[in-house]
VOKETI-308551 format. One record per residue: chain; residue number from 1; residue in one letter; x, y, z of N, C-alpha, C in turn. Coordinates in Angstrom, 1 decimal. Example, Ala and Ser with C-alpha at 12.3 -4.5 7.8 and 13.67 -1.06 7.14 Angstrom:
BEGIN
{"A", 1, "A", {13.2, -5.7, 7.8}, {12.3, -4.5, 7.8}, {13.2, -3.3, 7.8}}
{"A", 2, "S", {12.8, -2.2, 7.1}, {13.7, -1.1, 7.1}, {12.9, 0.0, 7.9}}
***
This chain:
BEGIN
{"A", 1, "X", {34.8, 55.2, -109.4}, {34.1, 54.1, -108.6}, {32.8, 54.8, -108.4}}
{"A", 2, "X", {31.9, 53.8, -108.9}, {30.2, 54.2, -109.1}, {29.6, 53.9, -107.8}}
{"A", 3, "X", {28.7, 54.3, -107.6}, {27.4, 54.1, -106.6}, {27.4, 52.4, -106.2}}
{"A", 4, "X", {27.2, 51.9, -107.1}, {27.0, 50.4, -107.3}, {28.5, 49.8, -106.4}}
{"A", 5, "X", {29.3, 50.1, -107.2}, {30.8, 49.6, -106.3}, {30.8, 50.2, -104.9}}
{"A", 6, "X", {30.2, 51.3, -104.6}, {30.5, 52.1, -103.2}, {29.7, 51.1, -102.6}}
{"A", 7, "X", {28.4, 50.7, -102.8}, {27.4, 49.9, -102.2}, {27.9, 48.4, -101.4}}
{"A", 8, "X", {28.6, 47.9, -103.0}, {29.1, 46.8, -102.5}, {30.2, 46.7, -101.6}}
{"A", 9, "X", {31.2, 47.8, -101.7}, {32.4, 48.0, -101.0}, {32.0, 48.1, -99.5}}
{"A", 10, "X", {30.8, 48.8, -99.1}, {30.1, 49.2, -97.5}, {29.7, 47.8, -97.3}}
{"A", 11, "X", {29.3, 46.9, -98.0}, {28.6, 45.8, -97.5}, {29.8, 44.9, -97.2}}
{"A", 12, "X", {30.9, 44.7, -98.1}, {32.1, 43.7, -97.7}, {32.7, 44.7, -96.3}}
{"A", 13, "X", {32.7, 45.9, -96.4}, {33.4, 46.4, -95.1}, {32.6, 45.7, -93.5}}
{"A", 14, "X", {31.1, 46.2, -93.9}, {30.5, 45.6, -92.9}, {30.6, 44.3, -92.5}}
{"A", 15, "X", {30.8, 43.5, -93.5}, {30.4, 42.1, -93.3}, {32.4, 41.6, -92.5}}
{"A", 16, "X", {33.3, 42.1, -92.9}, {34.5, 42.3, -92.2}, {34.3, 42.6, -90.8}}
{"A", 17, "X", {34.1, 43.7, -90.5}, {33.6, 44.0, -89.4}, {33.0, 43.4, -88.1}}
{"A", 18, "X", {31.9, 42.8, -88.9}, {31.1, 41.9, -87.9}, {32.1, 40.5, -87.7}}
{"A", 19, "X", {32.8, 39.9, -89.0}, {33.9, 39.0, -88.6}, {34.4, 39.1, -87.8}}
{"A", 20, "X", {35.1, 40.3, -87.5}, {36.4, 40.5, -86.7}, {35.5, 40.7, -85.1}}
{"A", 21, "X", {34.5, 41.7, -84.8}, {33.8, 41.5, -83.4}, {33.6, 39.9, -83.2}}
{"A", 22, "X", {32.8, 39.2, -84.3}, {32.7, 37.7, -84.0}, {33.9, 36.7, -83.5}}
{"A", 23, "X", {35.2, 37.3, -84.5}, {36.5, 36.7, -83.6}, {36.8, 37.3, -82.1}}
{"A", 24, "X", {36.5, 38.5, -82.2}, {36.9, 38.9, -80.7}, {35.9, 38.2, -79.8}}
{"A", 25, "X", {34.6, 38.1, -79.8}, {33.9, 37.3, -79.0}, {34.1, 36.0, -78.9}}
{"A", 26, "X", {34.4, 35.5, -80.3}, {34.8, 33.9, -79.7}, {36.2, 33.6, -79.0}}
{"A", 27, "X", {37.1, 34.9, -79.5}, {38.3, 34.6, -78.2}, {38.0, 34.5, -76.7}}
{"A", 28, "X", {37.2, 35.7, -76.2}, {36.5, 36.0, -75.1}, {36.1, 34.3, -74.5}}
{"A", 29, "X", {35.0, 33.9, -75.1}, {34.6, 32.7, -74.8}, {35.2, 31.7, -74.7}}
{"A", 30, "X", {36.3, 31.7, -75.7}, {37.5, 30.5, -75.6}, {38.2, 30.5, -74.4}}
{"A", 31, "X", {38.5, 31.9, -74.1}, {39.1, 31.8, -73.1}, {38.3, 31.5, -71.7}}
{"A", 32, "X", {37.3, 31.7, -71.5}, {36.3, 31.4, -70.2}, {36.3, 29.8, -70.4}}
{"A", 33, "X", {36.2, 29.5, -71.7}, {35.9, 27.8, -71.5}, {37.3, 27.1, -71.0}}
{"A", 34, "X", {38.6, 27.6, -71.4}, {39.9, 27.2, -71.1}, {39.8, 27.3, -69.8}}
{"A", 35, "X", {39.7, 28.5, -69.0}, {39.8, 28.5, -67.9}, {39.1, 27.7, -67.1}}
{"A", 36, "X", {37.6, 27.0, -67.7}, {36.8, 26.2, -66.6}, {37.4, 25.0, -66.9}}
{"A", 37, "X", {38.0, 24.4, -68.0}, {38.4, 23.7, -68.4}, {40.0, 23.1, -67.3}}
{"A", 38, "X", {40.4, 24.3, -67.3}, {41.7, 24.3, -66.3}, {41.3, 24.3, -64.6}}
{"A", 39, "X", {40.4, 24.6, -64.3}, {39.9, 24.8, -63.0}, {39.5, 23.2, -62.7}}
{"A", 40, "X", {38.8, 22.6, -63.5}, {38.3, 21.1, -64.0}, {39.3, 20.5, -63.7}}
{"A", 41, "X", {40.5, 20.6, -64.2}, {41.6, 19.7, -64.4}, {42.5, 19.6, -63.3}}
{"A", 42, "X", {42.5, 21.0, -62.7}, {43.1, 20.9, -61.5}, {42.6, 20.2, -60.2}}
{"A", 43, "X", {40.9, 20.3, -60.5}, {40.3, 19.6, -59.2}, {40.9, 17.8, -59.5}}
{"A", 44, "X", {40.7, 17.6, -60.6}, {41.1, 16.4, -60.8}, {42.1, 15.8, -60.5}}
{"A", 45, "X", {43.3, 16.7, -61.0}, {44.7, 16.5, -60.2}, {44.9, 16.4, -58.7}}
{"A", 46, "X", {44.4, 17.3, -58.2}, {44.5, 17.5, -56.9}, {43.5, 16.3, -56.2}}
{"A", 47, "X", {42.4, 15.8, -56.5}, {42.0, 14.7, -56.4}, {42.7, 13.4, -56.3}}
{"A", 48, "X", {43.5, 13.4, -57.3}, {44.1, 12.1, -57.9}, {45.5, 12.2, -57.0}}
{"A", 49, "X", {46.2, 13.0, -57.3}, {47.5, 13.4, -56.7}, {47.8, 13.8, -55.5}}
{"A", 50, "X", {47.0, 14.1, -54.8}, {47.4, 14.8, -53.3}, {47.9, 13.9, -52.7}}
{"A", 51, "X", {49.3, 14.3, -51.8}, {49.8, 13.3, -51.4}, {49.2, 13.1, -49.8}}
{"A", 52, "X", {48.1, 14.0, -49.5}, {47.6, 13.8, -48.1}, {46.2, 13.3, -47.8}}
{"A", 53, "X", {45.6, 13.7, -49.3}, {44.1, 13.3, -49.3}, {43.6, 12.6, -50.6}}
{"A", 54, "X", {44.3, 12.9, -51.3}, {44.1, 12.1, -52.8}, {44.0, 10.7, -52.8}}
{"A", 55, "X", {43.4, 10.4, -54.0}, {43.3, 9.0, -54.4}, {44.7, 8.1, -54.1}}
{"A", 56, "X", {46.0, 9.0, -54.5}, {47.2, 8.4, -54.4}, {47.5, 7.8, -52.9}}
{"A", 57, "X", {47.3, 8.9, -52.0}, {47.2, 8.7, -50.6}, {46.4, 7.6, -50.2}}
{"A", 58, "X", {45.1, 7.2, -50.6}, {44.8, 6.5, -50.3}, {45.2, 4.8, -50.6}}
{"A", 59, "X", {45.5, 4.8, -51.9}, {45.9, 3.7, -52.4}, {47.7, 3.4, -51.9}}
{"A", 60, "X", {48.0, 4.3, -51.5}, {49.4, 4.1, -50.6}, {48.8, 3.5, -49.2}}
{"A", 61, "X", {47.9, 4.0, -48.7}, {47.4, 3.5, -47.2}, {46.8, 1.9, -47.5}}
{"A", 62, "X", {46.3, 1.9, -48.5}, {45.7, 0.6, -49.0}, {46.9, -0.6, -49.1}}
{"A", 63, "X", {47.7, 0.1, -49.7}, {48.7, -1.2, -49.9}, {49.3, -1.4, -48.5}}
{"A", 64, "X", {49.7, -0.4, -47.8}, {50.4, -0.7, -46.6}, {49.7, -1.5, -45.6}}
{"A", 65, "X", {48.4, -1.2, -45.6}, {47.1, -2.3, -44.8}, {47.3, -3.8, -45.1}}
{"A", 66, "X", {47.2, -3.6, -46.3}, {47.5, -5.1, -47.0}, {48.8, -5.8, -46.7}}
{"A", 67, "X", {49.9, -5.1, -46.9}, {51.3, -5.5, -46.5}, {51.4, -6.0, -45.2}}
{"A", 68, "X", {50.7, -5.1, -43.9}, {50.8, -5.4, -42.6}, {49.9, -6.5, -42.0}}
{"A", 69, "X", {48.5, -6.6, -43.2}, {47.4, -7.6, -42.3}, {48.3, -8.8, -43.1}}
{"A", 70, "X", {48.6, -9.2, -44.3}, {49.4, -10.0, -44.7}, {50.5, -10.8, -43.8}}
{"A", 71, "X", {51.2, -10.2, -43.0}, {52.0, -10.5, -42.2}, {51.5, -11.2, -41.1}}
{"A", 72, "X", {50.0, -10.7, -40.4}, {49.4, -11.2, -39.0}, {48.5, -12.3, -39.8}}
{"A", 73, "X", {48.1, -12.3, -40.9}, {47.6, -13.3, -41.5}, {48.2, -14.6, -41.4}}
{"A", 74, "X", {49.8, -14.6, -41.8}, {50.3, -15.8, -41.9}, {50.6, -16.3, -40.3}}
{"A", 75, "X", {50.9, -15.6, -39.7}, {50.7, -15.8, -38.2}, {49.9, -16.5, -37.6}}
{"A", 76, "X", {48.9, -15.8, -37.6}, {47.6, -16.2, -37.3}, {47.1, -17.9, -38.0}}
{"A", 77, "X", {47.4, -17.6, -39.2}, {46.8, -19.0, -40.0}, {48.0, -20.3, -39.6}}
{"A", 78, "X", {49.4, -19.6, -39.3}, {50.2, -20.9, -38.6}, {49.6, -21.3, -37.7}}
{"A", 79, "X", {49.3, -20.4, -36.2}, {48.9, -20.6, -35.1}, {47.5, -21.8, -35.4}}
{"A", 80, "X", {46.5, -21.2, -36.3}, {45.6, -22.2, -36.2}, {46.1, -23.6, -37.0}}
{"A", 81, "X", {46.8, -23.6, -38.0}, {47.3, -24.9, -38.4}, {47.7, -25.5, -37.2}}
{"A", 82, "X", {48.7, -25.2, -36.3}, {49.4, -25.8, -35.2}, {48.3, -26.3, -34.4}}
{"A", 83, "X", {47.6, -25.6, -33.9}, {46.2, -26.3, -33.2}, {45.4, -27.0, -33.9}}
{"A", 84, "X", {45.3, -26.9, -35.1}, {44.5, -28.0, -35.8}, {45.1, -29.4, -35.3}}
{"A", 85, "X", {46.7, -29.4, -35.9}, {47.5, -30.8, -35.9}, {47.7, -31.2, -34.3}}
{"A", 86, "X", {47.7, -30.0, -33.3}, {47.8, -30.8, -31.9}, {46.5, -31.3, -31.6}}
{"A", 87, "X", {45.2, -31.0, -32.0}, {43.7, -31.8, -31.7}, {43.9, -32.9, -32.5}}
{"A", 88, "X", {44.4, -33.1, -33.5}, {44.6, -34.3, -34.1}, {45.5, -35.3, -33.3}}
{"A", 89, "X", {46.6, -34.7, -32.8}, {47.7, -35.4, -32.3}, {47.0, -36.1, -30.9}}
{"A", 90, "X", {46.6, -34.8, -30.1}, {45.5, -35.3, -28.8}, {44.6, -36.5, -28.7}}
{"A", 91, "X", {43.8, -36.2, -30.1}, {42.7, -37.1, -30.6}, {43.3, -38.6, -30.7}}
{"A", 92, "X", {44.4, -38.7, -31.3}, {44.9, -40.0, -31.7}, {45.7, -40.7, -30.6}}
{"A", 93, "X", {46.5, -39.8, -29.9}, {47.3, -40.2, -28.6}, {46.5, -40.5, -26.9}}
{"A", 94, "X", {45.4, -40.1, -27.1}, {44.5, -40.6, -26.2}, {43.6, -41.6, -26.3}}
***
């Protein structure tokens, strides 16, 4: 092995070491990015599916309100229709 080959070998060895260090740094950066993503997804999951305060709970409360209000709307609407026909009946019977 002559000196030129040795220099090339050292250069290749340094490039391999640099790539190895870059891969290690990339692993650390990717782990940090994955942790941030996990935290964001956990926040979204909690915001949507929390049974007490999330969007799921609000949707259930909204559905319950609509069911209850439609019952009362039917009763009140029937009462108003009854009053309307009573007024018409009284108008023609007098």
